[in-house]
PDB file of N, CA, C and O in Angstrom, chain B, residues numbered from 101:
ATOM      1  N   MET B 101       0.858  -1.168   0.000  1.00  0.00           N
ATOM      2  CA  MET B 101       0.000   0.000   0.000  1.00  0.00           C
ATOM      3  C   MET B 101       0.905   1.231   0.000  1.00  0.00           C
ATOM      4  O   MET B 101       1.640   1.467   0.959  1.00  0.00           O
ATOM      5  N   GLY B 102       0.849   1.999  -1.059  1.00  0.00           N
ATOM      6  CA  GLY B 102       1.700   3.172  -1.195  1.00  0.00           C
ATOM      7  C   GLY B 102       1.030   4.435  -0.687  1.00  0.00           C
ATOM      8  O   GLY B 102      -0.155   4.436  -0.354  1.00  0.00           O
ATOM      9  N   VAL B 103       1.801   5.508  -0.632  1.00  0.00           N
ATOM     10  CA  VAL B 103       1.311   6.798  -0.138  1.00  0.00           C
ATOM     11  C   VAL B 103       0.162   7.312  -1.002  1.00  0.00           C
ATOM     12  O   VAL B 103      -0.816   7.841  -0.473  1.00  0.00           O
ATOM     13  N   GLU B 104       0.266   7.164  -2.313  1.00  0.00           N
ATOM     14  CA  GLU B 104      -0.804   7.630  -3.194  1.00  0.00           C
ATOM     15  C   GLU B 104      -2.102   6.895  -2.924  1.00  0.00           C
ATOM     16  O   GLU B 104      -3.176   7.497  -2.934  1.00  0.00           O
ATOM     17  N   ASP B 105      -2.008   5.593  -2.682  1.00  0.00           N
ATOM     18  CA  ASP B 105      -3.190   4.789  -2.380  1.00  0.00           C
ATOM     19  C   ASP B 105      -3.849   5.260  -1.088  1.00  0.00           C
ATOM     20  O   ASP B 105      -5.075   5.328  -1.003  1.00  0.00           O
ATOM     21  N   ILE B 106      -3.044   5.584  -0.091  1.00  0.00           N
ATOM     22  CA  ILE B 106      -3.586   6.062   1.181  1.00  0.00           C
ATOM     23  C   ILE B 106      -4.294   7.402   0.979  1.00  0.00           C
ATOM     24  O   ILE B 106      -5.379   7.619   1.517  1.00  0.00           O
ATOM     25  N   GLU B 107      -3.683   8.295   0.207  1.00  0.00           N
ATOM     26  CA  GLU B 107      -4.298   9.599  -0.047  1.00  0.00           C
ATOM     27  C   GLU B 107      -5.646   9.449  -0.742  1.00  0.00           C
ATOM     28  O   GLU B 107      -6.601  10.151  -0.412  1.00  0.00           O
ATOM     29  N   VAL B 108      -5.721   8.538  -1.701  1.00  0.00           N
ATOM     30  CA  VAL B 108      -6.981   8.302  -2.417  1.00  0.00           C
ATOM     31  C   VAL B 108      -8.032   7.750  -1.457  1.00  0.00           C
ATOM     32  O   VAL B 108      -9.190   8.167  -1.491  1.00  0.00           O
ATOM     33  N   ARG B 109      -7.625   6.811  -0.601  1.00  0.00           N
ATOM     34  CA  ARG B 109      -8.569   6.219   0.344  1.00  0.00           C
ATOM     35  C   ARG B 109      -9.030   7.231   1.393  1.00  0.00           C
ATOM     36  O   ARG B 109     -10.192   7.213   1.800  1.00  0.00           O
ATOM     37  N   ILE B 110      -8.135   8.105   1.829  1.00  0.00           N
ATOM     38  CA  ILE B 110      -8.520   9.162   2.769  1.00  0.00           C
ATOM     39  C   ILE B 110      -9.532  10.094   2.100  1.00  0.00           C
ATOM     40  O   ILE B 110     -10.529  10.470   2.716  1.00  0.00           O
ATOM     41  N   ALA B 111      -9.284  10.459   0.866  1.00  0.00           N
ATOM     42  CA  ALA B 111     -10.213  11.334   0.133  1.00  0.00           C
ATOM     43  C   ALA B 111     -11.585  10.680   0.007  1.00  0.00           C
ATOM     44  O   ALA B 111     -12.611  11.344   0.156  1.00  0.00           O
ATOM     45  N   LYS B 112     -11.601   9.388  -0.264  1.00  0.00           N
ATOM     46  CA  LYS B 112     -12.872   8.669  -0.389  1.00  0.00           C
ATOM     47  C   LYS B 112     -13.614   8.657   0.950  1.00  0.00           C
ATOM     48  O   LYS B 112     -14.825   8.873   0.992  1.00  0.00           O
ATOM     49  N   LEU B 113     -12.888   8.405   2.041  1.00  0.00           N
ATOM     50  CA  LEU B 113     -13.519   8.427   3.364  1.00  0.00           C
ATOM     51  C   LEU B 113     -14.069   9.812   3.686  1.00  0.00           C
ATOM     52  O   LEU B 113     -15.141   9.932   4.279  1.00  0.00           O
ATOM     53  N   ARG B 114     -13.341  10.856   3.299  1.00  0.00           N
ATOM     54  CA  ARG B 114     -13.804  12.225   3.551  1.00  0.00           C
ATOM     55  C   ARG B 114     -15.066  12.544   2.761  1.00  0.00           C
ATOM     56  O   ARG B 114     -15.913  13.308   3.225  1.00  0.00           O
ATOM     57  N   GLU B 115     -15.197  11.963   1.574  1.00  0.00           N
ATOM     58  CA  GLU B 115     -16.427  12.153   0.808  1.00  0.00           C
ATOM     59  C   GLU B 115     -17.600  11.495   1.527  1.00  0.00           C
ATOM     60  O   GLU B 115     -18.697  12.052   1.586  1.00  0.00           O
ATOM     61  N   GLU B 116     -17.355  10.301   2.073  1.00  0.00           N
ATOM     62  CA  GLU B 116     -18.400   9.557   2.770  1.00  0.00           C
ATOM     63  C   GLU B 116     -18.716  10.173   4.136  1.00  0.00           C
ATOM     64  O   GLU B 116     -19.872  10.218   4.557  1.00  0.00           O
ATOM     65  N   GLU B 117     -17.669  10.644   4.820  1.00  0.00           N
ATOM     66  CA  GLU B 117     -17.804  11.207   6.163  1.00  0.00           C
ATOM     67  C   GLU B 117     -16.980  12.493   6.246  1.00  0.00           C
ATOM     68  O   GLU B 117     -15.808  12.447   6.623  1.00  0.00           O
ATOM     69  N   PRO B 118     -17.567  13.627   5.904  1.00  0.00           N
ATOM     70  CA  PRO B 118     -16.824  14.890   5.836  1.00  0.00           C
ATOM     71  C   PRO B 118     -16.115  15.295   7.134  1.00  0.00           C
ATOM     72  O   PRO B 118     -15.102  15.992   7.073  1.00  0.00           O
ATOM     73  N   GLY B 119     -16.598  14.894   8.270  1.00  0.00           N
ATOM     74  CA  GLY B 119     -16.002  15.325   9.531  1.00  0.00           C
ATOM     75  C   GLY B 119     -14.876  14.448  10.050  1.00  0.00           C
ATOM     76  O   GLY B 119     -14.362  14.696  11.140  1.00  0.00           O
ATOM     77  N   ILE B 120     -14.483  13.435   9.302  1.00  0.00           N
ATOM     78  CA  ILE B 120     -13.468  12.492   9.786  1.00  0.00           C
ATOM     79  C   ILE B 120     -12.085  13.150   9.809  1.00  0.00           C
ATOM     80  O   ILE B 120     -11.714  13.872   8.884  1.00  0.00           O
ATOM     81  N   SER B 121     -11.339  12.892  10.867  1.00  0.00           N
ATOM     82  CA  SER B 121      -9.988  13.454  10.977  1.00  0.00           C
ATOM     83  C   SER B 121      -8.998  12.594  10.200  1.00  0.00           C
ATOM     84  O   SER B 121      -9.279  11.441   9.874  1.00  0.00           O
ATOM     85  N   ASP B 122      -7.834  13.174   9.910  1.00  0.00           N
ATOM     86  CA  ASP B 122      -6.792  12.414   9.213  1.00  0.00           C
ATOM     87  C   ASP B 122      -6.394  11.177  10.018  1.00  0.00           C
ATOM     88  O   ASP B 122      -6.229  10.093   9.459  1.00  0.00           O
ATOM     89  N   GLU B 123      -6.244  11.344  11.319  1.00  0.00           N
ATOM     90  CA  GLU B 123      -5.819  10.244  12.172  1.00  0.00           C
ATOM     91  C   GLU B 123      -6.835   9.100  12.162  1.00  0.00           C
ATOM     92  O   GLU B 123      -6.465   7.931  12.059  1.00  0.00           O
ATOM     93  N   GLU B 124      -8.106   9.448  12.268  1.00  0.00           N
ATOM     94  CA  GLU B 124      -9.140   8.421  12.261  1.00  0.00           C
ATOM     95  C   GLU B 124      -9.210   7.726  10.908  1.00  0.00           C
ATOM     96  O   GLU B 124      -9.387   6.510  10.843  1.00  0.00           O
ATOM     97  N   ALA B 125      -9.074   8.490   9.831  1.00  0.00           N
ATOM     98  CA  ALA B 125      -9.109   7.911   8.488  1.00  0.00           C
ATOM     99  C   ALA B 125      -7.954   6.941   8.279  1.00  0.00           C
ATOM    100  O   ALA B 125      -8.155   5.828   7.793  1.00  0.00           O
ATOM    101  N   VAL B 126      -6.747   7.357   8.644  1.00  0.00           N
ATOM    102  CA  VAL B 126      -5.575   6.491   8.489  1.00  0.00           C
ATOM    103  C   VAL B 126      -5.715   5.254   9.370  1.00  0.00           C
ATOM    104  O   VAL B 126      -5.406   4.144   8.938  1.00  0.00           O
ATOM    105  N   GLY B 127      -6.178   5.441  10.596  1.00  0.00           N
ATOM    106  CA  GLY B 127      -6.379   4.305  11.494  1.00  0.00           C
ATOM    107  C   GLY B 127      -7.369   3.309  10.929  1.00  0.00           C
ATOM    108  O   GLY B 127      -7.147   2.100  11.001  1.00  0.00           O
ATOM    109  N   ARG B 128      -8.450   3.799  10.374  1.00  0.00           N
ATOM    110  CA  ARG B 128      -9.464   2.912   9.803  1.00  0.00           C
ATOM    111  C   ARG B 128      -8.911   2.160   8.594  1.00  0.00           C
ATOM    112  O   ARG B 128      -9.175   0.969   8.425  1.00  0.00           O
ATOM    113  N   ILE B 129      -8.143   2.858   7.751  1.00  0.00           N
ATOM    114  CA  ILE B 129      -7.551   2.225   6.568  1.00  0.00           C
ATOM    115  C   ILE B 129      -6.582   1.127   6.983  1.00  0.00           C
ATOM    116  O   ILE B 129      -6.613   0.025   6.435  1.00  0.00           O
ATOM    117  N   ILE B 130      -5.731   1.426   7.942  1.00  0.00           N
ATOM    118  CA  ILE B 130      -4.760   0.433   8.407  1.00  0.00           C
ATOM    119  C   ILE B 130      -5.481  -0.763   9.019  1.00  0.00           C
ATOM    120  O   ILE B 130      -5.113  -1.909   8.763  1.00  0.00           O
ATOM    121  N   ARG B 131      -6.495  -0.503   9.817  1.00  0.00           N
ATOM    122  CA  ARG B 131      -7.274  -1.584  10.436  1.00  0.00           C
ATOM    123  C   ARG B 131      -7.905  -2.481   9.371  1.00  0.00           C
ATOM    124  O   ARG B 131      -7.836  -3.706   9.465  1.00  0.00           O
ATOM    125  N   GLU B 132      -8.522  -1.861   8.353  1.00  0.00           N
ATOM    126  CA  GLU B 132      -9.141  -2.631   7.276  1.00  0.00           C
ATOM    127  C   GLU B 132      -8.117  -3.490   6.547  1.00  0.00           C
ATOM    128  O   GLU B 132      -8.392  -4.644   6.218  1.00  0.00           O
ATOM    129  N   GLU B 133      -6.933  -2.928   6.292  1.00  0.00           N
ATOM    130  CA  GLU B 133      -5.876  -3.678   5.609  1.00  0.00           C
ATOM    131  C   GLU B 133      -5.402  -4.857   6.449  1.00  0.00           C
ATOM    132  O   GLU B 133      -5.222  -5.960   5.933  1.00  0.00           O
ATOM    133  N   LEU B 134      -5.201  -4.625   7.736  1.00  0.00           N
ATOM    134  CA  LEU B 134      -4.738  -5.703   8.613  1.00  0.00           C
ATOM    135  C   LEU B 134      -5.764  -6.820   8.702  1.00  0.00           C
ATOM    136  O   LEU B 134      -5.415  -7.997   8.617  1.00  0.00           O
ATOM    137  N   ILE B 135      -7.016  -6.460   8.872  1.00  0.00           N
ATOM    138  CA  ILE B 135      -8.072  -7.468   8.955  1.00  0.00           C
ATOM    139  C   ILE B 135      -8.158  -8.254   7.652  1.00  0.00           C
ATOM    140  O   ILE B 135      -8.277  -9.479   7.674  1.00  0.00           O
ATOM    141  N   ALA B 136      -8.098  -7.559   6.520  1.00  0.00           N
ATOM    142  CA  ALA B 136      -8.164  -8.242   5.223  1.00  0.00           C
ATOM    143  C   ALA B 136      -7.002  -9.219   5.056  1.00  0.00           C
ATOM    144  O   ALA B 136      -7.190 -10.334   4.571  1.00  0.00           O
ATOM    145  N   ARG B 137      -5.818  -8.805   5.453  1.00  0.00           N
ATOM    146  CA  ARG B 137      -4.652  -9.684   5.317  1.00  0.00           C
ATOM    147  C   ARG B 137      -4.732 -10.879   6.259  1.00  0.00           C
ATOM    148  O   ARG B 137      -4.399 -11.999   5.871  1.00  0.00           O
ATOM    149  N   LEU B 138      -5.169 -10.648   7.484  1.00  0.00           N
ATOM    150  CA  LEU B 138      -5.316 -11.758   8.427  1.00  0.00           C
ATOM    151  C   LEU B 138      -6.354 -12.761   7.944  1.00  0.00           C
ATOM    152  O   LEU B 138      -6.147 -13.970   8.045  1.00  0.00           O
ATOM    153  N   ARG B 139      -7.457 -12.267   7.424  1.00  0.00           N
ATOM    154  CA  ARG B 139      -8.497 -13.165   6.914  1.00  0.00           C
ATOM    155  C   ARG B 139      -8.016 -13.928   5.689  1.00  0.00           C
ATOM    156  O   ARG B 139      -8.320 -15.110   5.527  1.00  0.00           O
ATOM    157  N   ALA B 140      -7.268 -13.252   4.830  1.00  0.00           N
ATOM    158  CA  ALA B 140      -6.751 -13.928   3.629  1.00  0.00           C
ATOM    159  C   ALA B 140      -5.812 -15.059   4.038  1.00  0.00           C
ATOM    160  O   ALA B 140      -5.841 -16.144   3.457  1.00  0.00           O
ATOM    161  N   GLU B 141      -4.984 -14.796   5.037  1.00  0.00           N
ATOM    162  CA  GLU B 141      -4.054 -15.812   5.514  1.00  0.00           C
ATOM    163  C   GLU B 141      -4.792 -16.970   6.167  1.00  0.00           C
ATOM    164  O   GLU B 141      -4.396 -18.125   6.007  1.00  0.00           O
ATOM    165  N   ALA B 142      -5.836 -16.682   6.885  1.00  0.00           N
ATOM    166  CA  ALA B 142      -6.584 -17.716   7.590  1.00  0.00           C
ATOM    167  C   ALA B 142      -7.616 -18.391   6.693  1.00  0.00           C
ATOM    168  O   ALA B 142      -8.202 -19.403   7.077  1.00  0.00           O
ATOM    169  N   GLY B 143      -7.843 -17.840   5.501  1.00  0.00           N
ATOM    170  CA  GLY B 143      -8.820 -18.419   4.593  1.00  0.00           C
ATOM    171  C   GLY B 143     -10.258 -18.150   4.990  1.00  0.00           C
ATOM    172  O   GLY B 143     -11.167 -18.856   4.555  1.00  0.00           O
ATOM    173  N   LYS B 144     -10.471 -17.135   5.812  1.00  0.00           N
ATOM    174  CA  LYS B 144     -11.819 -16.810   6.266  1.00  0.00           C
ATOM    175  C   LYS B 144     -12.520 -15.930   5.249  1.00  0.00           C
ATOM    176  O   LYS B 144     -11.893 -15.377   4.346  1.00  0.00           O
ATOM    177  N   ASP B 145     -13.827 -15.808   5.408  1.00  0.00           N
ATOM    178  CA  ASP B 145     -14.633 -14.937   4.563  1.00  0.00           C
ATOM    179  C   ASP B 145     -14.287 -13.497   4.892  1.00  0.00           C
ATOM    180  O   ASP B 145     -14.451 -13.070   6.035  1.00  0.00           O
ATOM    181  N   ARG B 146     -13.808 -12.739   3.909  1.00  0.00           N
ATOM    182  CA  ARG B 146     -13.386 -11.354   4.126  1.00  0.00           C
ATOM    183  C   ARG B 146     -14.563 -10.402   4.276  1.00  0.00           C
ATOM    184  O   ARG B 146     -14.378  -9.266   4.713  1.00  0.00           O
ATOM    185  N   SER B 147     -15.761 -10.837   3.926  1.00  0.00           N
ATOM    186  CA  SER B 147     -16.898  -9.925   3.970  1.00  0.00           C
ATOM    187  C   SER B 147     -17.520  -9.827   5.365  1.00  0.00           C
ATOM    188  O   SER B 147     -18.372  -8.970   5.601  1.00  0.00           O
ATOM    189  N   ILE B 148     -17.105 -10.687   6.283  1.00  0.00           N
ATOM    190  CA  ILE B 148     -17.693 -10.688   7.618  1.00  0.00           C
ATOM    191  C   ILE B 148     -16.733 -10.017   8.595  1.00  0.00           C
ATOM    192  O   ILE B 148     -15.638 -10.524   8.836  1.00  0.00           O
ATOM    193  N   ASP B 149     -17.130  -8.901   9.146  1.00  0.00           N
ATOM    194  CA  ASP B 149     -16.334  -8.207  10.154  1.00  0.00           C
ATOM    195  C   ASP B 149     -17.215  -8.067  11.383  1.00  0.00           C
ATOM    196  O   ASP B 149     -18.252  -7.408  11.316  1.00  0.00           O
ATOM    197  N   PRO B 150     -16.835  -8.667  12.501  1.00  0.00           N
ATOM    198  CA  PRO B 150     -17.706  -8.623  13.678  1.00  0.00           C
ATOM    199  C   PRO B 150     -17.722  -7.280  14.401  1.00  0.00           C
ATOM    200  O   PRO B 150     -18.416  -7.135  15.407  1.00  0.00           O
ATOM    201  N   ARG B 151     -16.954  -6.275  13.897  1.00  0.00           N
ATOM    202  CA  ARG B 151     -16.934  -4.960  14.534  1.00  0.00           C
ATOM    203  C   ARG B 151     -17.229  -3.867  13.524  1.00  0.00           C
ATOM    204  O   ARG B 151     -16.932  -3.998  12.337  1.00  0.00           O
ATOM    205  N   LYS B 152     -17.819  -2.785  14.017  1.00  0.00           N
ATOM    206  CA  LYS B 152     -18.117  -1.618  13.192  1.00  0.00           C
ATOM    207  C   LYS B 152     -17.973  -0.372  14.042  1.00  0.00           C
ATOM    208  O   LYS B 152     -18.072  -0.424  15.267  1.00  0.00           O
ATOM    209  N   ILE B 153     -17.737   0.749  13.374  1.00  0.00           N
ATOM    210  CA  ILE B 153     -17.763   2.046  14.025  1.00  0.00           C
ATOM    211  C   ILE B 153     -18.972   2.780  13.471  1.00  0.00           C
ATOM    212  O   ILE B 153     -19.093   2.964  12.259  1.00  0.00           O
ATOM    213  N   VAL B 154     -19.869   3.201  14.359  1.00  0.00           N
ATOM    214  CA  VAL B 154     -21.120   3.827  13.928  1.00  0.00           C
ATOM    215  C   VAL B 154     -21.338   5.151  14.648  1.00  0.00           C
ATOM    216  O   VAL B 154     -20.703   5.442  15.661  1.00  0.00           O
ATOM    217  N   CYS B 155     -22.255   5.948  14.096  1.00  0.00           N
ATOM    218  CA  CYS B 155     -22.671   7.201  14.715  1.00  0.00           C
ATOM    219  C   CYS B 155     -23.819   6.903  15.684  1.00  0.00           C
ATOM    220  O   CYS B 155     -24.455   5.852  15.607  1.00  0.00           O
ATOM    221  N   GLU B 156     -24.066   7.831  16.580  1.00  0.00           N
ATOM    222  CA  GLU B 156     -25.146   7.670  17.545  1.00  0.00           C
ATOM    223  C   GLU B 156     -26.488   7.470  16.854  1.00  0.00           C
ATOM    224  O   GLU B 156     -27.336   6.726  17.346  1.00  0.00           O
ATOM    225  N   ASP B 157     -26.685   8.130  15.717  1.00  0.00           N
ATOM    226  CA  ASP B 157     -27.936   8.007  14.971  1.00  0.00           C
ATOM    227  C   ASP B 157     -28.205   6.573  14.515  1.00  0.00           C
ATOM    228  O   ASP B 157     -29.361   6.161  14.414  1.00  0.00           O
ATOM    229  N   GLU B 158     -27.146   5.814  14.239  1.00  0.00           N
ATOM    230  CA  GLU B 158     -27.278   4.447  13.749  1.00  0.00           C
ATOM    231  C   GLU B 158     -27.354   3.413  14.873  1.00  0.00           C
ATOM    232  O   GLU B 158     -27.723   2.262  14.639  1.00  0.00           O
ATOM    233  N   LEU B 159     -27.009   3.821  16.072  1.00  0.00           N
ATOM    234  CA  LEU B 159     -26.820   2.880  17.173  1.00  0.00           C
ATOM    235  C   LEU B 159     -28.062   2.054  17.497  1.00  0.00           C
ATOM    236  O   LEU B 159     -27.957   0.842  17.681  1.00  0.00           O
ATOM    237  N   GLU B 160     -29.215   2.674  17.570  1.00  0.00           N
ATOM    238  CA  GLU B 160     -30.432   1.961  17.952  1.00  0.00           C
ATOM    239  C   GLU B 160     -30.717   0.799  16.995  1.00  0.00           C
ATOM    240  O   GLU B 160     -31.083  -0.294  17.428  1.00  0.00           O
ATOM    241  N   ARG B 161     -30.548   1.042  15.711  1.00  0.00           N
ATOM    242  CA  ARG B 161     -30.786  -0.020  14.712  1.00  0.00           C
ATOM    243  C   ARG B 161     -29.846  -1.198  14.935  1.00  0.00           C
ATOM    244  O   ARG B 161     -30.280  -2.350  14.926  1.00  0.00           O
ATOM    245  N   TYR B 162     -28.551  -0.912  15.138  1.00  0.00           N
ATOM    246  CA  TYR B 162     -27.591  -1.993  15.331  1.00  0.00           C
ATOM    247  C   TYR B 162     -27.846  -2.754  16.638  1.00  0.00           C
ATOM    248  O   TYR B 162     -27.718  -3.978  16.676  1.00  0.00           O
ATOM    249  N   LEU B 163     -28.199  -2.047  17.689  1.00  0.00           N
ATOM    250  CA  LEU B 163     -28.504  -2.724  18.942  1.00  0.00           C
ATOM    251  C   LEU B 163     -29.695  -3.668  18.773  1.00  0.00           C
ATOM    252  O   LEU B 163     -29.705  -4.765  19.331  1.00  0.00           O
ATOM    253  N   SER B 164     -30.688  -3.244  18.009  1.00  0.00           N
ATOM    254  CA  SER B 164     -31.855  -4.101  17.785  1.00  0.00           C
ATOM    255  C   SER B 164     -31.515  -5.314  16.919  1.00  0.00           C
ATOM    256  O   SER B 164     -32.238  -6.311  16.932  1.00  0.00           O
ATOM    257  N   GLU B 165     -30.414  -5.229  16.164  1.00  0.00           N
ATOM    258  CA  GLU B 165     -29.972  -6.346  15.323  1.00  0.00           C
ATOM    259  C   GLU B 165     -28.997  -7.269  16.048  1.00  0.00           C
ATOM    260  O   GLU B 165     -28.450  -8.188  15.440  1.00  0.00           O
ATOM    261  N   GLY B 166     -28.775  -7.033  17.342  1.00  0.00           N
ATOM    262  CA  GLY B 166     -27.919  -7.930  18.118  1.00  0.00           C
ATOM    263  C   GLY B 166     -26.476  -7.501  18.281  1.00  0.00           C
ATOM    264  O   GLY B 166     -25.642  -8.310  18.688  1.00  0.00           O
ATOM    265  N   TRP B 167     -26.156  -6.253  17.978  1.00  0.00           N
ATOM    266  CA  TRP B 167     -24.803  -5.743  18.170  1.00  0.00           C
ATOM    267  C   TRP B 167     -24.657  -5.244  19.597  1.00  0.00           C
ATOM    268  O   TRP B 167     -25.637  -4.819  20.210  1.00  0.00           O
ATOM    269  N   ASP B 168     -23.428  -5.292  20.138  1.00  0.00           N
ATOM    270  CA  ASP B 168     -23.134  -4.822  21.489  1.00  0.00           C
ATOM    271  C   ASP B 168     -22.151  -3.656  21.433  1.00  0.00           C
ATOM    272  O   ASP B 168     -21.269  -3.627  20.575  1.00  0.00           O
ATOM    273  N   ILE B 169     -22.299  -2.708  22.335  1.00  0.00           N
ATOM    274  CA  ILE B 169     -21.372  -1.577  22.416  1.00  0.00           C
ATOM    275  C   ILE B 169     -20.062  -2.052  23.033  1.00  0.00           C
ATOM    276  O   ILE B 169     -20.060  -2.708  24.074  1.00  0.00           O
ATOM    277  N   GLN B 170     -18.944  -1.716  22.382  1.00  0.00           N
ATOM    278  CA  GLN B 170     -17.621  -2.060  22.883  1.00  0.00           C
ATOM    279  C   GLN B 170     -16.923  -0.853  23.504  1.00  0.00           C
ATOM    280  O   GLN B 170     -16.289  -0.967  24.553  1.00  0.00           O
ATOM    281  N   ALA B 171     -17.043   0.306  22.852  1.00  0.00           N
ATOM    282  CA  ALA B 171     -16.367   1.507  23.349  1.00  0.00           C
ATOM    283  C   ALA B 171     -16.958   2.747  22.686  1.00  0.00           C
ATOM    284  O   ALA B 171     -17.489   2.685  21.578  1.00  0.00           O
ATOM    285  N   ILE B 172     -16.854   3.859  23.380  1.00  0.00           N
ATOM    286  CA  ILE B 172     -17.194   5.151  22.805  1.00  0.00           C
ATOM    287  C   ILE B 172     -15.867   5.842  22.521  1.00  0.00           C
ATOM    288  O   ILE B 172     -15.070   6.072  23.430  1.00  0.00           O
ATOM    289  N   LEU B 173     -15.639   6.166  21.276  1.00  0.00           N
ATOM    290  CA  LEU B 173     -14.368   6.735  20.837  1.00  0.00           C
ATOM    291  C   LEU B 173     -14.306   8.231  21.142  1.00  0.00           C
ATOM    292  O   LEU B 173     -15.345   8.873  21.297  1.00  0.00           O
ATOM    293  N   PRO B 174     -13.090   8.794  21.230  1.00  0.00           N
ATOM    294  CA  PRO B 174     -12.952  10.232  21.494  1.00  0.00           C
ATOM    295  C   PRO B 174     -13.693  11.105  20.477  1.00  0.00           C
ATOM    296  O   PRO B 174     -14.086  12.228  20.792  1.00  0.00           O
ATOM    297  N   SER B 175     -13.880  10.599  19.280  1.00  0.00           N
ATOM    298  CA  SER B 175     -14.591  11.345  18.242  1.00  0.00           C
ATOM    299  C   SER B 175     -16.097  11.383  18.491  1.00  0.00           C
ATOM    300  O   SER B 175     -16.821  12.117  17.819  1.00  0.00           O
ATOM    301  N   GLY B 176     -16.571  10.583  19.465  1.00  0.00           N
ATOM    302  CA  GLY B 176     -17.998  10.502  19.732  1.00  0.00           C
ATOM    303  C   GLY B 176     -18.660   9.355  18.994  1.00  0.00           C
ATOM    304  O   GLY B 176     -19.823   9.039  19.247  1.00  0.00           O
ATOM    305  N   ARG B 177     -17.931   8.733  18.089  1.00  0.00           N
ATOM    306  CA  ARG B 177     -18.467   7.577  17.380  1.00  0.00           C
ATOM    307  C   ARG B 177     -18.378   6.364  18.300  1.00  0.00           C
ATOM    308  O   ARG B 177     -17.690   6.405  19.320  1.00  0.00           O
ATOM    309  N   ILE B 178     -19.064   5.299  17.946  1.00  0.00           N
ATOM    310  CA  ILE B 178     -19.211   4.163  18.845  1.00  0.00           C
ATOM    311  C   ILE B 178     -18.731   2.902  18.157  1.00  0.00           C
ATOM    312  O   ILE B 178     -19.121   2.611  17.026  1.00  0.00           O
ATOM    313  N   LEU B 179     -17.869   2.144  18.856  1.00  0.00           N
ATOM    314  CA  LEU B 179     -17.386   0.859  18.364  1.00  0.00           C
ATOM    315  C   LEU B 179     -18.355  -0.201  18.853  1.00  0.00           C
ATOM    316  O   LEU B 179     -18.603  -0.323  20.053  1.00  0.00           O
ATOM    317  N   ILE B 180     -18.909  -0.977  17.904  1.00  0.00           N
ATOM    318  CA  ILE B 180     -19.831  -2.048  18.262  1.00  0.00           C
ATOM    319  C   ILE B 180     -19.302  -3.377  17.738  1.00  0.00           C
ATOM    320  O   ILE B 180     -18.474  -3.419  16.828  1.00  0.00           O
ATOM    321  N   ARG B 181     -19.793  -4.461  18.330  1.00  0.00           N
ATOM    322  CA  ARG B 181     -19.357  -5.803  17.927  1.00  0.00           C
ATOM    323  C   ARG B 181     -20.578  -6.688  17.805  1.00  0.00           C
ATOM    324  O   ARG B 181     -21.473  -6.653  18.650  1.00  0.00           O
ATOM    325  N   LYS B 182     -20.608  -7.484  16.746  1.00  0.00           N
ATOM    326  CA  LYS B 182     -21.714  -8.400  16.510  1.00  0.00           C
ATOM    327  C   LYS B 182     -21.593  -9.552  17.499  1.00  0.00           C
ATOM    328  O   LYS B 182     -20.552 -10.201  17.586  1.00  0.00           O
ATOM    329  N   SER B 183     -22.663  -9.797  18.241  1.00  0.00           N
ATOM    330  CA  SER B 183     -22.642 -10.941  19.153  1.00  0.00           C
ATOM    331  C   SER B 183     -23.208 -12.143  18.432  1.00  0.00           C
ATOM    332  O   SER B 183     -24.252 -12.064  17.785  1.00  0.00           O
ATOM    333  N   TYR B 184     -22.510 -13.252  18.551  1.00  0.00           N
ATOM    334  CA  TYR B 184     -22.921 -14.480  17.861  1.00  0.00           C
ATOM    335  C   TYR B 184     -23.434 -15.489  18.826  1.00  0.00           C
ATOM    336  O   TYR B 184     -23.826 -16.584  18.424  1.00  0.00           O
TER     337      TYR B 184
END
């Protein structure tokens, strides 16, 4: 993953979420890359991620679908995890 690729991905995240900070965007990109690589190595389905970062507006829907709150981030967004 090169610098140009990171810049493009940060720009895409900013289009989707205008208020996202550089640090949060880079952290999310790195996390996604690590998870994808770990799943590829383990042969797991890459489309299933048991964690998500959501806004307060989305929280009620996810809780009703069986997700659990893991942490409230400094940005005010919420880390949730799918309970199985």
